[in-house]
C-alpha angles and dihedrals in degrees: 000000000000101000134027134165140163134052097338094137095052091049100042108013089237125110121235093248089055091056100040110093088004089273095159103000140341132236089249087049092060095041110107108262092232091057103042098088093045093049093048091048093051094046093045091050091050091049092049090051093043088237132130120257129224115187135161119210144145130265130192113232127216087264089055092250120145113236129181116229135180118218123197119180150129142210117257114222130195121186089351093305125111108243102177145330123251130188153145123242120193136171112274096187094115091044091050092047090051090048091051091049090050092050089050091049091050091050092049091047092051090050092048091047091052090051092049091050089050091050090047088053090052089050089051090052091050090048090055090052090048089052091052090049088050091053091048091048091053090049091051091045090053091050090051092057117199091353091062097052093102090049089052090057090052090049091052091050090049089052092049092049092047092051093047093047090048091054091048093049090049090048091051091051092048092050093048093047091048092051096049112133112224 
């Protein structure tokens, strides 16, 4: 690095003059070892395509704390030759925290959806049993003749409720399945 400015010290704990010329450490030296290859690959691909890069990764501060950063940059070309790289590196701690909260919310939503689908399945099972009871009630009402006419009305209402609840349970399952986050 030939030029640096900004809040480097507050982000890394290192002063600019310690990073320039790799006097004390280098940017690669403070990049988390698990992220180095990925960052280099993304930056190299962007340079080959003459496109800007935008990559989030971790650095290790002077106090040995892990901090998320986001780097946006590009290669500067003159006469078809790359002259230097320029970029902006900012803290991505808030972005990372928000991302983790979103991942947690997605996980909780998937779990809740699975539970709702399971409950809907139980409702569907109960609806099938209610339908069978309705059929049995109509049979008994028919056997009872005129004395079972009131029971026949109840059996028809049971059947109507069972069918409606079955449709609702199916609709709930369809909606949950359609809203699943992948």
